[in-house]
All heavy atoms as a GROMACS GRO file, in nm:
protein
  609
    1MET      N    1   0.086  -0.117   0.001
    1MET     CA    2   0.000   0.001   0.002
    1MET      C    3   0.090   0.123  -0.003
    1MET      O    4   0.192   0.130   0.063
    1MET     CB    5  -0.083   0.002   0.126
    1MET     CG    6  -0.222   0.038   0.103
    1MET     SD    7  -0.311   0.048   0.253
    1MET     CE    8  -0.466   0.002   0.192
    2ALA      N    9   0.043   0.224  -0.074
    2ALA     CA   10   0.124   0.348  -0.083
    2ALA      C   11   0.098   0.431   0.041
    2ALA      O   12  -0.007   0.436   0.100
    2ALA     CB   13   0.079   0.431  -0.204
    3ARG      N   14   0.211   0.495   0.088
    3ARG     CA   15   0.198   0.577   0.210
    3ARG      C   16   0.195   0.729   0.164
    3ARG      O   17   0.263   0.768   0.067
    3ARG     CB   18   0.325   0.554   0.294
    3ARG     CG   19   0.328   0.418   0.349
    3ARG     CD   20   0.450   0.401   0.428
    3ARG     NE   21   0.445   0.495   0.540
    3ARG     CZ   22   0.505   0.480   0.656
    3ARG    NH1   23   0.567   0.368   0.680
    3ARG    NH2   24   0.499   0.570   0.747
    4ARG      N   25   0.110   0.802   0.228
    4ARG     CA   26   0.095   0.938   0.203
    4ARG      C   27   0.185   1.018   0.296
    4ARG      O   28   0.208   0.980   0.409
    4ARG     CB   29  -0.051   0.985   0.224
    4ARG     CG   30  -0.140   0.942   0.120
    4ARG     CD   31  -0.264   1.032   0.126
    4ARG     NE   32  -0.358   0.987   0.024
    4ARG     CZ   33  -0.478   0.944   0.051
    4ARG    NH1   34  -0.523   0.942   0.170
    4ARG    NH2   35  -0.556   0.895  -0.045
    5SER      N   36   0.232   1.132   0.241
    5SER     CA   37   0.313   1.218   0.326
    5SER      C   38   0.220   1.295   0.414
    5SER      O   39   0.099   1.302   0.398
    5SER     CB   40   0.399   1.312   0.238
    5SER     OG   41   0.314   1.398   0.170
    6LYS      N   42   0.283   1.364   0.510
    6LYS     CA   43   0.200   1.447   0.607
    6LYS      C   44   0.124   1.560   0.532
    6LYS      O   45   0.010   1.588   0.560
    6LYS     CB   46   0.297   1.506   0.711
    6LYS     CG   47   0.230   1.538   0.834
    6LYS     CD   48   0.331   1.578   0.941
    6LYS     CE   49   0.266   1.576   1.071
    6LYS     NZ   50   0.356   1.611   1.185
    7SER      N   51   0.195   1.623   0.433
    7SER     CA   52   0.128   1.734   0.359
    7SER      C   53   0.015   1.677   0.272
    7SER      O   54  -0.086   1.745   0.255
    7SER     CB   55   0.229   1.804   0.274
    7SER     OG   56   0.284   1.718   0.175
    8GLY      N   57   0.022   1.557   0.224
    8GLY     CA   58  -0.085   1.494   0.149
    8GLY      C   59  -0.207   1.468   0.233
    8GLY      O   60  -0.318   1.493   0.188
    9ASN      N   61  -0.183   1.428   0.355
    9ASN     CA   62  -0.296   1.404   0.446
    9ASN      C   63  -0.366   1.531   0.480
    9ASN      O   64  -0.486   1.539   0.492
    9ASN     CB   65  -0.249   1.331   0.571
    9ASN     CG   66  -0.213   1.188   0.551
    9ASN    OD1   67  -0.261   1.129   0.456
    9ASN    ND2   68  -0.125   1.138   0.630
   10LEU      N   69  -0.283   1.636   0.496
   10LEU     CA   70  -0.339   1.766   0.532
   10LEU      C   71  -0.425   1.820   0.411
   10LEU      O   72  -0.533   1.877   0.440
   10LEU     CB   73  -0.224   1.869   0.560
   10LEU     CG   74  -0.270   2.005   0.597
   10LEU    CD1   75  -0.348   2.008   0.723
   10LEU    CD2   76  -0.142   2.096   0.611
   11PHE      N   77  -0.379   1.802   0.294
   11PHE     CA   78  -0.452   1.845   0.175
   11PHE      C   79  -0.583   1.777   0.166
   11PHE      O   80  -0.690   1.840   0.144
   11PHE     CB   81  -0.368   1.832   0.050
   11PHE     CG   82  -0.438   1.868  -0.075
   11PHE    CD1   83  -0.462   1.996  -0.103
   11PHE    CD2   84  -0.487   1.770  -0.161
   11PHE    CE1   85  -0.530   2.035  -0.228
   11PHE    CE2   86  -0.553   1.805  -0.279
   11PHE     CZ   87  -0.575   1.937  -0.304
   12VAL      N   88  -0.584   1.645   0.179
   12VAL     CA   89  -0.706   1.572   0.171
   12VAL      C   90  -0.801   1.610   0.283
   12VAL      O   91  -0.923   1.623   0.262
   12VAL     CB   92  -0.672   1.419   0.181
   12VAL    CG1   93  -0.799   1.332   0.196
   12VAL    CG2   94  -0.597   1.372   0.054
   13GLY      N   95  -0.748   1.631   0.402
   13GLY     CA   96  -0.834   1.681   0.511
   13GLY      C   97  -0.897   1.814   0.485
   13GLY      O   98  -1.016   1.838   0.516
   14LEU      N   99  -0.820   1.906   0.429
   14LEU     CA  100  -0.872   2.037   0.400
   14LEU      C  101  -0.984   2.034   0.296
   14LEU      O  102  -1.083   2.101   0.304
   14LEU     CB  103  -0.759   2.131   0.358
   14LEU     CG  104  -0.665   2.181   0.464
   14LEU    CD1  105  -0.548   2.267   0.406
   14LEU    CD2  106  -0.739   2.265   0.563
   15VAL      N  107  -0.959   1.949   0.191
   15VAL     CA  108  -1.061   1.939   0.081
   15VAL      C  109  -1.186   1.876   0.135
   15VAL      O  110  -1.298   1.926   0.110
   15VAL     CB  111  -1.001   1.860  -0.037
   15VAL    CG1  112  -1.112   1.823  -0.133
   15VAL    CG2  113  -0.890   1.936  -0.108
   16ALA      N  114  -1.176   1.774   0.214
   16ALA     CA  115  -1.293   1.709   0.273
   16ALA      C  116  -1.369   1.801   0.367
   16ALA      O  117  -1.491   1.810   0.364
   16ALA     CB  118  -1.251   1.578   0.348
   17GLY      N  119  -1.294   1.875   0.448
   17GLY     CA  120  -1.355   1.972   0.542
   17GLY      C  121  -1.427   2.086   0.460
   17GLY      O  122  -1.539   2.124   0.504
   18SER      N  123  -1.368   2.132   0.366
   18SER     CA  124  -1.430   2.241   0.287
   18SER      C  125  -1.556   2.189   0.214
   18SER      O  126  -1.657   2.265   0.208
   18SER     CB  127  -1.338   2.306   0.187
   18SER     OG  128  -1.297   2.212   0.086
   19LEU      N  129  -1.556   2.066   0.164
   19LEU     CA  130  -1.677   2.014   0.101
   19LEU      C  131  -1.785   1.996   0.202
   19LEU      O  132  -1.903   2.022   0.173
   19LEU     CB  133  -1.642   1.879   0.036
   19LEU     CG  134  -1.561   1.885  -0.087
   19LEU    CD1  135  -1.526   1.746  -0.141
   19LEU    CD2  136  -1.634   1.963  -0.195
   20VAL      N  137  -1.758   1.956   0.324
   20VAL     CA  138  -1.855   1.943   0.426
   20VAL      C  139  -1.914   2.080   0.468
   20VAL      O  140  -2.037   2.089   0.478
   20VAL     CB  141  -1.789   1.867   0.556
   20VAL    CG1  142  -1.886   1.882   0.672
   20VAL    CG2  143  -1.762   1.732   0.520
   21LEU      N  144  -1.829   2.178   0.476
   21LEU     CA  145  -1.883   2.315   0.508
   21LEU      C  146  -1.972   2.372   0.393
   21LEU      O  147  -2.071   2.429   0.423
   21LEU     CB  148  -1.764   2.408   0.529
   21LEU     CG  149  -1.681   2.383   0.666
   21LEU    CD1  150  -1.565   2.480   0.671
   21LEU    CD2  151  -1.776   2.411   0.780
   22VAL      N  152  -1.933   2.350   0.269
   22VAL     CA  153  -2.016   2.399   0.154
   22VAL      C  154  -2.148   2.323   0.156
   22VAL      O  155  -2.252   2.382   0.138
   22VAL     CB  156  -1.940   2.375   0.026
   22VAL    CG1  157  -2.034   2.399  -0.096
   22VAL    CG2  158  -1.821   2.477   0.017
   23GLY      N  159  -2.143   2.192   0.183
   23GLY     CA  160  -2.270   2.116   0.185
   23GLY      C  161  -2.359   2.160   0.298
   23GLY      O  162  -2.481   2.168   0.279
   24ALA      N  163  -2.304   2.187   0.413
   24ALA     CA  164  -2.383   2.232   0.529
   24ALA      C  165  -2.442   2.372   0.499
   24ALA      O  166  -2.559   2.395   0.530
   24ALA     CB  167  -2.300   2.236   0.653
   25ALA      N  168  -2.366   2.457   0.434
   25ALA     CA  169  -2.417   2.593   0.402
   25ALA      C  170  -2.534   2.586   0.296
   25ALA      O  171  -2.629   2.650   0.314
   25ALA     CB  172  -2.303   2.675   0.347
   26LEU      N  173  -2.517   2.498   0.198
   26LEU     CA  174  -2.622   2.476   0.096
   26LEU      C  175  -2.745   2.418   0.158
   26LEU      O  176  -2.859   2.459   0.128
   26LEU     CB  177  -2.571   2.393  -0.021
   26LEU     CG  178  -2.466   2.453  -0.105
   26LEU    CD1  179  -2.419   2.352  -0.208
   26LEU    CD2  180  -2.525   2.580  -0.178
   27TYR      N  181  -2.732   2.327   0.252
   27TYR     CA  182  -2.844   2.267   0.321
   27TYR      C  183  -2.919   2.372   0.402
   27TYR      O  184  -3.042   2.380   0.398
   27TYR     CB  185  -2.798   2.147   0.413
   27TYR     CG  186  -2.906   2.091   0.496
   27TYR    CD1  187  -2.996   2.003   0.446
   27TYR    CD2  188  -2.918   2.125   0.628
   27TYR    CE1  189  -3.098   1.945   0.519
   27TYR    CE2  190  -3.018   2.070   0.708
   27TYR     CZ  191  -3.107   1.982   0.651
   27TYR     OH  192  -3.213   1.931   0.728
   28LEU      N  193  -2.846   2.449   0.478
   28LEU     CA  194  -2.908   2.550   0.565
   28LEU      C  195  -2.978   2.655   0.479
   28LEU      O  196  -3.089   2.707   0.510
   28LEU     CB  197  -2.805   2.616   0.661
   28LEU     CG  198  -2.750   2.521   0.762
   28LEU    CD1  199  -2.640   2.597   0.841
   28LEU    CD2  200  -2.864   2.484   0.859
   29ARG      N  201  -2.916   2.689   0.361
   29ARG     CA  202  -2.973   2.792   0.270
   29ARG      C  203  -3.106   2.739   0.216
   29ARG      O  204  -3.210   2.810   0.210
   29ARG     CB  205  -2.879   2.822   0.163
   29ARG     CG  206  -2.933   2.935   0.071
   29ARG     CD  207  -2.856   2.942  -0.057
   29ARG     NE  208  -2.882   2.816  -0.134
   29ARG     CZ  209  -2.834   2.792  -0.249
   29ARG    NH1  210  -2.751   2.873  -0.309
   29ARG    NH2  211  -2.865   2.676  -0.316
   30ASP      N  212  -3.113   2.607   0.175
   30ASP     CA  213  -3.231   2.554   0.120
   30ASP      C  214  -3.342   2.543   0.226
   30ASP      O  215  -3.464   2.552   0.193
   30ASP     CB  216  -3.201   2.415   0.063
   30ASP     CG  217  -3.122   2.426  -0.066
   30ASP    OD1  218  -3.112   2.529  -0.123
   30ASP    OD2  219  -3.060   2.323  -0.105
   31ARG      N  220  -3.305   2.521   0.349
   31ARG     CA  221  -3.406   2.514   0.458
   31ARG      C  222  -3.453   2.650   0.506
   31ARG      O  223  -3.545   2.660   0.585
   31ARG     CB  224  -3.348   2.438   0.581
   31ARG     CG  225  -3.320   2.295   0.553
   31ARG     CD  226  -3.449   2.218   0.541
   31ARG     NE  227  -3.420   2.079   0.512
   31ARG     CZ  228  -3.518   1.991   0.493
   31ARG    NH1  229  -3.635   2.025   0.491
   31ARG    NH2  230  -3.480   1.870   0.465
   32GLY      N  231  -3.386   2.757   0.457
   32GLY     CA  232  -3.423   2.891   0.496
   32GLY      C  233  -3.363   2.941   0.623
   32GLY      O  234  -3.405   3.042   0.678
   33LEU      N  235  -3.266   2.866   0.674
   33LEU     CA  236  -3.203   2.903   0.805
   33LEU      C  237  -3.081   2.991   0.781
   33LEU      O  238  -3.025   3.047   0.873
   33LEU     CB  239  -3.162   2.776   0.877
   33LEU     CG  240  -3.280   2.684   0.913
   33LEU    CD1  241  -3.223   2.556   0.976
   33LEU    CD2  242  -3.373   2.751   1.014
   34LEU      N  243  -3.036   3.003   0.656
   34LEU     CA  244  -2.921   3.084   0.626
   34LEU      C  245  -2.960   3.177   0.512
   34LEU      O  246  -2.994   3.137   0.404
   34LEU     CB  247  -2.805   2.989   0.584
   34LEU     CG  248  -2.673   3.058   0.542
   34LEU    CD1  249  -2.618   3.130   0.663
   34LEU    CD2  250  -2.576   2.958   0.489
   35ARG      N  251  -2.947   3.305   0.539
   35ARG     CA  252  -2.980   3.409   0.442
   35ARG      C  253  -2.853   3.469   0.391
   35ARG      O  254  -2.774   3.532   0.463
   35ARG     CB  255  -3.063   3.519   0.500
   35ARG     CG  256  -3.192   3.470   0.557
   35ARG     CD  257  -3.303   3.508   0.479
   35ARG     NE  258  -3.425   3.457   0.544
   35ARG     CZ  259  -3.534   3.433   0.482
   35ARG    NH1  260  -3.540   3.459   0.350
   35ARG    NH2  261  -3.639   3.387   0.542
   36LEU      N  262  -2.822   3.448   0.257
   36LEU     CA  263  -2.707   3.507   0.196
   36LEU      C  264  -2.750   3.636   0.126
   36LEU      O  265  -2.862   3.643   0.075
   36LEU     CB  266  -2.648   3.411   0.096
   36LEU     CG  267  -2.598   3.273   0.152
   36LEU    CD1  268  -2.556   3.182   0.042
   36LEU    CD2  269  -2.484   3.300   0.253
   37PRO      N  270  -2.662   3.734   0.118
   37PRO     CA  271  -2.695   3.864   0.049
   37PRO      C  272  -2.715   3.836  -0.097
   37PRO      O  273  -2.635   3.761  -0.158
   37PRO     CB  274  -2.584   3.954   0.083
   37PRO     CG  275  -2.472   3.862   0.119
   37PRO     CD  276  -2.528   3.742   0.178
   38GLU      N  277  -2.820   3.891  -0.153
   38GLU     CA  278  -2.840   3.878  -0.300
   38GLU      C  279  -2.796   4.003  -0.370
   38GLU      O  280  -2.808   4.112  -0.321
   38GLU     CB  281  -2.993   3.858  -0.323
   38GLU     CG  282  -3.053   3.735  -0.264
   38GLU     CD  283  -3.197   3.713  -0.288
   38GLU    OE1  284  -3.247   3.785  -0.377
   38GLU    OE2  285  -3.255   3.626  -0.229
   39PRO      N  286  -2.738   3.977  -0.486
   39PRO     CA  287  -2.690   4.096  -0.562
   39PRO      C  288  -2.805   4.179  -0.615
   39PRO      O  289  -2.907   4.130  -0.652
   39PRO     CB  290  -2.611   4.039  -0.678
   39PRO     CG  291  -2.661   3.897  -0.687
   39PRO     CD  292  -2.708   3.860  -0.555
   40THR      N  293  -2.791   4.311  -0.610
   40THR     CA  294  -2.887   4.402  -0.655
   40THR      C  295  -2.855   4.448  -0.801
   40THR      O  296  -2.742   4.467  -0.830
   40THR     CB  297  -2.907   4.525  -0.567
   40THR    OG1  298  -2.778   4.589  -0.560
   40THR    CG2  299  -2.954   4.478  -0.428
   41GLN      N  300  -2.962   4.458  -0.885
   41GLN     CA  301  -2.934   4.502  -1.020
   41GLN      C  302  -2.938   4.659  -1.023
   41GLN      O  303  -3.018   4.721  -0.960
   41GLN     CB  304  -3.054   4.454  -1.106
   41GLN     CG  305  -3.052   4.301  -1.124
   41GLN     CD  306  -2.970   4.262  -1.244
   41GLN    OE1  307  -2.956   4.338  -1.342
   41GLN    NE2  308  -2.928   4.139  -1.250
   42LYS      N  309  -2.844   4.712  -1.100
   42LYS     CA  310  -2.845   4.859  -1.116
   42LYS      C  311  -2.943   4.896  -1.226
   42LYS      O  312  -2.976   4.819  -1.307
   42LYS     CB  313  -2.703   4.900  -1.157
   42LYS     CG  314  -2.596   4.891  -1.055
   42LYS     CD  315  -2.467   4.948  -1.105
   42LYS     CE  316  -2.356   4.932  -0.998
   42LYS     NZ  317  -2.228   4.986  -1.050
   43ALA      N  318  -2.989   5.020  -1.217
   43ALA     CA  319  -3.079   5.072  -1.321
   43ALA      C  320  -3.000   5.077  -1.457
   43ALA      O  321  -2.878   5.096  -1.458
   43ALA     CB  322  -3.125   5.208  -1.281
   44PRO      N  323  -3.072   5.059  -1.565
   44PRO     CA  324  -3.004   5.064  -1.698
   44PRO      C  325  -2.926   5.193  -1.718
   44PRO      O  326  -2.819   5.186  -1.780
   44PRO     CB  327  -3.120   5.047  -1.799
   44PRO     CG  328  -3.228   4.974  -1.716
   44PRO     CD  329  -3.214   5.023  -1.579
   45ALA      N  330  -2.979   5.304  -1.677
   45ALA     CA  331  -2.909   5.426  -1.698
   45ALA      C  332  -2.778   5.434  -1.620
   45ALA      O  333  -2.675   5.478  -1.666
   45ALA     CB  334  -2.995   5.547  -1.654
   46GLN      N  335  -2.782   5.380  -1.496
   46GLN     CA  336  -2.658   5.374  -1.416
   46GLN      C  337  -2.554   5.278  -1.478
   46GLN      O  338  -2.438   5.309  -1.479
   46GLN     CB  339  -2.696   5.332  -1.272
   46GLN     CG  340  -2.576   5.327  -1.178
   46GLN     CD  341  -2.513   5.471  -1.157
   46GLN    OE1  342  -2.586   5.566  -1.155
   46GLN    NE2  343  -2.382   5.475  -1.158
   47ARG      N  344  -2.606   5.164  -1.526
   47ARG     CA  345  -2.519   5.070  -1.593
   47ARG      C  346  -2.451   5.129  -1.719
   47ARG      O  347  -2.337   5.115  -1.741
   47ARG     CB  348  -2.590   4.942  -1.634
   47ARG     CG  349  -2.620   4.856  -1.512
   47ARG     CD  350  -2.673   4.721  -1.538
   47ARG     NE  351  -2.684   4.681  -1.679
   47ARG     CZ  352  -2.796   4.629  -1.735
   47ARG    NH1  353  -2.900   4.610  -1.660
   47ARG    NH2  354  -2.797   4.595  -1.858
   48ALA      N  355  -2.527   5.208  -1.791
   48ALA     CA  356  -2.478   5.275  -1.914
   48ALA      C  357  -2.369   5.372  -1.878
   48ALA      O  358  -2.263   5.386  -1.944
   48ALA     CB  359  -2.586   5.340  -1.990
   49GLU      N  360  -2.395   5.454  -1.770
   49GLU     CA  361  -2.299   5.547  -1.723
   49GLU      C  362  -2.166   5.482  -1.679
   49GLU      O  363  -2.056   5.519  -1.707
   49GLU     CB  364  -2.347   5.630  -1.613
   49GLU     CG  365  -2.453   5.730  -1.649
   49GLU     CD  366  -2.512   5.810  -1.532
   49GLU    OE1  367  -2.457   5.797  -1.420
   49GLU    OE2  368  -2.614   5.877  -1.554
   50ASP      N  369  -2.176   5.370  -1.607
   50ASP     CA  370  -2.067   5.295  -1.560
   50ASP      C  371  -1.979   5.242  -1.674
   50ASP      O  372  -1.860   5.241  -1.674
   50ASP     CB  373  -2.104   5.180  -1.468
   50ASP     CG  374  -2.160   5.228  -1.338
   50ASP    OD1  375  -2.140   5.347  -1.299
   50ASP    OD2  376  -2.225   5.148  -1.259
   51LEU      N  377  -2.049   5.189  -1.777
   51LEU     CA  378  -1.982   5.137  -1.892
   51LEU      C  379  -1.914   5.248  -1.976
   51LEU      O  380  -1.804   5.227  -2.028
   51LEU     CB  381  -2.077   5.056  -1.982
   51LEU     CG  382  -2.122   4.922  -1.927
   51LEU    CD1  383  -2.229   4.862  -2.022
   51LEU    CD2  384  -2.005   4.826  -1.922
   52ALA      N  385  -1.979   5.364  -1.978
   52ALA     CA  386  -1.918   5.479  -2.049
   52ALA      C  387  -1.793   5.522  -1.980
   52ALA      O  388  -1.693   5.561  -2.047
   52ALA     CB  389  -2.017   5.591  -2.057
   53LYS      N  390  -1.791   5.517  -1.843
   53LYS     CA  391  -1.669   5.551  -1.766
   53LYS      C  392  -1.560   5.444  -1.792
   53LYS      O  393  -1.444   5.478  -1.799
   53LYS     CB  394  -1.705   5.566  -1.621
   53LYS     CG  395  -1.782   5.687  -1.589
   53LYS     CD  396  -1.814   5.689  -1.443
   53LYS     CE  397  -1.909   5.802  -1.406
   53LYS     NZ  398  -1.953   5.799  -1.266
   54LYS      N  399  -1.601   5.318  -1.791
   54LYS     CA  400  -1.499   5.210  -1.809
   54LYS      C  401  -1.445   5.199  -1.945
   54LYS      O  402  -1.323   5.174  -1.956
   54LYS     CB  403  -1.570   5.080  -1.772
   54LYS     CG  404  -1.478   4.962  -1.759
   54LYS     CD  405  -1.548   4.841  -1.710
   54LYS     CE  406  -1.454   4.724  -1.691
   54LYS     NZ  407  -1.529   4.604  -1.640
   55TYR      N  408  -1.524   5.227  -2.049
   55TYR     CA  409  -1.476   5.224  -2.186
   55TYR      C  410  -1.504   5.357  -2.254
   55TYR      O  411  -1.606   5.369  -2.330
   55TYR     CB  412  -1.547   5.111  -2.264
   55TYR     CG  413  -1.527   4.977  -2.194
   55TYR    CD1  414  -1.640   4.917  -2.126
   55TYR    CD2  415  -1.411   4.908  -2.198
   55TYR    CE1  416  -1.622   4.795  -2.068
   55TYR    CE2  417  -1.396   4.783  -2.140
   55TYR     CZ  418  -1.500   4.723  -2.077
   55TYR     OH  419  -1.492   4.604  -2.015
   56PRO      N  420  -1.425   5.461  -2.230
   56PRO     CA  421  -1.455   5.588  -2.285
   56PRO      C  422  -1.440   5.599  -2.435
   56PRO      O  423  -1.508   5.683  -2.495
   56PRO     CB  424  -1.352   5.682  -2.213
   56PRO     CG  425  -1.241   5.592  -2.174
   56PRO     CD  426  -1.305   5.454  -2.150
   57SER      N  427  -1.367   5.515  -2.503
   57SER     CA  428  -1.349   5.533  -2.643
   57SER      C  429  -1.445   5.438  -2.723
   57SER      O  430  -1.435   5.435  -2.845
   57SER     CB  431  -1.201   5.493  -2.679
   57SER     OG  432  -1.179   5.362  -2.647
   58ALA      N  433  -1.530   5.369  -2.654
   58ALA     CA  434  -1.624   5.279  -2.725
   58ALA      C  435  -1.735   5.354  -2.794
   58ALA      O  436  -1.777   5.459  -2.744
   58ALA     CB  437  -1.680   5.176  -2.631
   59GLU      N  438  -1.781   5.300  -2.905
   59GLU     CA  439  -1.893   5.362  -2.976
   59GLU      C  440  -2.026   5.318  -2.909
   59GLU      O  441  -2.034   5.200  -2.871
   59GLU     CB  442  -1.893   5.327  -3.122
   59GLU     CG  443  -1.780   5.388  -3.202
   59GLU     CD  444  -1.789   5.354  -3.347
   59GLU    OE1  445  -1.903   5.352  -3.402
   59GLU    OE2  446  -1.682   5.334  -3.409
   60VAL      N  447  -2.121   5.405  -2.906
   60VAL     CA  448  -2.249   5.368  -2.844
   60VAL      C  449  -2.349   5.363  -2.955
   60VAL      O  450  -2.368   5.461  -3.026
   60VAL     CB  451  -2.295   5.467  -2.736
   60VAL    CG1  452  -2.424   5.434  -2.683
   60VAL    CG2  453  -2.183   5.471  -2.632
   61PHE      N  454  -2.421   5.252  -2.967
   61PHE     CA  455  -2.527   5.235  -3.065
   61PHE      C  456  -2.659   5.234  -2.992
   61PHE      O  457  -2.695   5.139  -2.931
   61PHE     CB  458  -2.512   5.106  -3.149
   61PHE     CG  459  -2.380   5.104  -3.222
   61PHE    CD1  460  -2.273   5.031  -3.176
   61PHE    CD2  461  -2.366   5.168  -3.342
   61PHE    CE1  462  -2.159   5.024  -3.243
   61PHE    CE2  463  -2.250   5.172  -3.410
   61PHE     CZ  464  -2.144   5.096  -3.364
   62SER      N  465  -2.729   5.344  -2.995
   62SER     CA  466  -2.850   5.352  -2.924
   62SER      C  467  -2.973   5.352  -3.006
   62SER      O  468  -3.084   5.334  -2.960
   62SER     CB  469  -2.849   5.483  -2.838
   62SER     OG  470  -2.844   5.595  -2.925
   63GLY      N  471  -2.964   5.367  -3.135
   63GLY     CA  472  -3.081   5.362  -3.219
   63GLY      C  473  -3.050   5.411  -3.357
   63GLY      O  474  -2.938   5.422  -3.397
   64PRO      N  475  -3.158   5.441  -3.438
   64PRO     CA  476  -3.131   5.484  -3.576
   64PRO      C  477  -3.065   5.622  -3.575
   64PRO      O  478  -3.070   5.704  -3.485
   64PRO     CB  479  -3.275   5.496  -3.633
   64PRO     CG  480  -3.367   5.484  -3.522
   64PRO     CD  481  -3.295   5.428  -3.402
   65GLU      N  482  -2.993   5.642  -3.686
   65GLU     CA  483  -2.913   5.765  -3.702
   65GLU      C  484  -2.999   5.885  -3.727
   65GLU      O  485  -2.956   5.996  -3.709
   65GLU     CB  486  -2.806   5.746  -3.824
   65GLU     CG  487  -2.704   5.644  -3.788
   65GLU     CD  488  -2.607   5.695  -3.687
   65GLU    OE1  489  -2.574   5.814  -3.690
   65GLU    OE2  490  -2.556   5.616  -3.612
   66SER      N  491  -3.118   5.868  -3.790
   66SER     CA  492  -3.203   5.981  -3.830
   66SER      C  493  -3.253   6.057  -3.705
   66SER      O  494  -3.276   5.994  -3.598
   66SER     CB  495  -3.322   5.934  -3.908
   66SER     OG  496  -3.408   5.862  -3.826
   67THR      N  497  -3.265   6.185  -3.721
   67THR     CA  498  -3.310   6.270  -3.604
   67THR      C  499  -3.461   6.295  -3.620
   67THR      O  500  -3.519   6.356  -3.526
   67THR     CB  501  -3.240   6.408  -3.615
   67THR    OG1  502  -3.256   6.469  -3.741
   67THR    CG2  503  -3.087   6.383  -3.584
   68GLN      N  504  -3.526   6.250  -3.724
   68GLN     CA  505  -3.667   6.266  -3.736
   68GLN      C  506  -3.740   6.164  -3.662
   68GLN      O  507  -3.695   6.049  -3.655
   68GLN     CB  508  -3.713   6.260  -3.888
   68GLN     CG  509  -3.647   6.368  -3.972
   68GLN     CD  510  -3.678   6.347  -4.123
   68GLN    OE1  511  -3.735   6.240  -4.156
   68GLN    NE2  512  -3.649   6.441  -4.203
   69PRO      N  513  -3.853   6.200  -3.601
   69PRO     CA  514  -3.932   6.097  -3.529
   69PRO      C  515  -3.988   5.992  -3.626
   69PRO      O  516  -4.024   6.027  -3.739
   69PRO     CB  517  -4.042   6.173  -3.460
   69PRO     CG  518  -4.047   6.309  -3.525
   69PRO     CD  519  -3.915   6.326  -3.590
   70VAL      N  520  -3.988   5.870  -3.582
   70VAL     CA  521  -4.032   5.757  -3.666
   70VAL      C  522  -4.179   5.726  -3.628
   70VAL      O  523  -4.214   5.711  -3.511
   70VAL     CB  524  -3.947   5.636  -3.645
   70VAL    CG1  525  -3.999   5.522  -3.730
   70VAL    CG2  526  -3.805   5.669  -3.684
   71ASP      N  527  -4.262   5.716  -3.733
   71ASP     CA  528  -4.401   5.680  -3.707
   71ASP      C  529  -4.410   5.527  -3.707
   71ASP      O  530  -4.381   5.461  -3.810
   71ASP     CB  531  -4.493   5.740  -3.818
   71ASP     CG  532  -4.643   5.717  -3.788
   71ASP    OD1  533  -4.675   5.674  -3.676
   71ASP    OD2  534  -4.724   5.744  -3.880
   72LYS      N  535  -4.446   5.466  -3.601
   72LYS     CA  536  -4.440   5.321  -3.580
   72LYS      C  537  -4.541   5.254  -3.669
   72LYS      O  538  -4.526   5.138  -3.710
   72LYS     CB  539  -4.458   5.281  -3.440
   72LYS     CG  540  -4.346   5.320  -3.350
   72LYS     CD  541  -4.363   5.274  -3.212
   72LYS     CE  542  -4.244   5.317  -3.126
   72LYS     NZ  543  -4.257   5.270  -2.990
   73LYS      N  544  -4.645   5.325  -3.711
   73LYS     CA  545  -4.749   5.261  -3.798
   73LYS      C  546  -4.701   5.240  -3.938
   73LYS      O  547  -4.740   5.151  -4.012
   73LYS     CB  548  -4.873   5.346  -3.797
   73LYS     CG  549  -4.948   5.353  -3.666
   73LYS     CD  550  -5.066   5.439  -3.670
   73LYS     CE  551  -5.128   5.450  -3.531
   73LYS     NZ  552  -5.245   5.544  -3.541
   74LYS      N  553  -4.606   5.334  -3.985
   74LYS     CA  554  -4.555   5.318  -4.119
   74LYS      C  555  -4.432   5.232  -4.140
   74LYS      O  556  -4.398   5.200  -4.243
   74LYS     CB  557  -4.520   5.461  -4.167
   74LYS     CG  558  -4.643   5.547  -4.187
   74LYS     CD  559  -4.605   5.684  -4.237
   74LYS     CE  560  -4.724   5.775  -4.257
   74LYS     NZ  561  -4.690   5.907  -4.301
   75VAL      N  562  -4.374   5.190  -4.026
   75VAL     CA  563  -4.257   5.104  -4.036
   75VAL      C  564  -4.292   4.962  -4.066
   75VAL      O  565  -4.383   4.909  -4.008
   75VAL     CB  566  -4.179   5.112  -3.901
   75VAL    CG1  567  -4.062   5.024  -3.902
   75VAL    CG2  568  -4.130   5.255  -3.875
   76LYS      N  569  -4.231   4.906  -4.168
   76LYS     CA  570  -4.258   4.773  -4.203
   76LYS      C  571  -4.167   4.675  -4.130
   76LYS      O  572  -4.043   4.703  -4.118
   76LYS     CB  573  -4.235   4.751  -4.356
   76LYS     CG  574  -4.328   4.826  -4.440
   76LYS     CD  575  -4.304   4.796  -4.589
   76LYS     CE  576  -4.399   4.877  -4.677
   76LYS     NZ  577  -4.374   4.856  -4.815
   77THR      N  578  -4.222   4.566  -4.076
   77THR     CA  579  -4.139   4.472  -4.007
   77THR      C  580  -4.097   4.363  -4.106
   77THR      O  581  -4.167   4.332  -4.201
   77THR     CB  582  -4.214   4.411  -3.894
   77THR    OG1  583  -4.332   4.344  -3.939
   77THR    CG2  584  -4.250   4.515  -3.786
   78LEU      N  585  -3.985   4.299  -4.084
   78LEU     CA  586  -3.934   4.197  -4.166
   78LEU      C  587  -3.962   4.060  -4.117
   78LEU      O  588  -3.891   3.965  -4.146
   78LEU     CB  589  -3.785   4.217  -4.181
   78LEU     CG  590  -3.742   4.350  -4.246
   78LEU    CD1  591  -3.587   4.357  -4.248
   78LEU    CD2  592  -3.798   4.363  -4.386
   79HIS      N  593  -4.073   4.041  -4.042
   79HIS     CA  594  -4.109   3.910  -3.997
   79HIS      C  595  -4.174   3.829  -4.110
   79HIS      O  596  -4.258   3.877  -4.176
   79HIS     CB  597  -4.201   3.921  -3.877
   79HIS     CG  598  -4.142   3.988  -3.762
   79HIS    ND1  599  -4.045   3.933  -3.682
   79HIS    CD2  600  -4.168   4.113  -3.706
   79HIS    CE1  601  -4.012   4.015  -3.589
   79HIS    NE2  602  -4.085   4.126  -3.594
   80PRO      N  603  -4.136   3.700  -4.123
   80PRO     CA  604  -4.201   3.617  -4.231
   80PRO      C  605  -4.335   3.575  -4.201
   80PRO      O  606  -4.384   3.568  -4.095
   80PRO     CB  607  -4.103   3.500  -4.242
   80PRO     CG  608  -4.025   3.498  -4.122
   80PRO     CD  609  -4.032   3.632  -4.059
   0.00000   0.00000   0.00000
């Protein structure tokens, strides 16, 4: 039988312990006993501002190039 070194035993113990902790946390979360913080969504305008700050040289495509208002009744759709 192969013998493990002391560091190998420690590694196996750490992996097994972390799996037990993750499993216990998931169990408690499913039972409603553990509340984890949920990420909040930013408003689309705030996200657009953040992206504009992050990528200042990027082009922004927000709609048609024309400045005239488009009458939605006269626009033909290309649906088959």
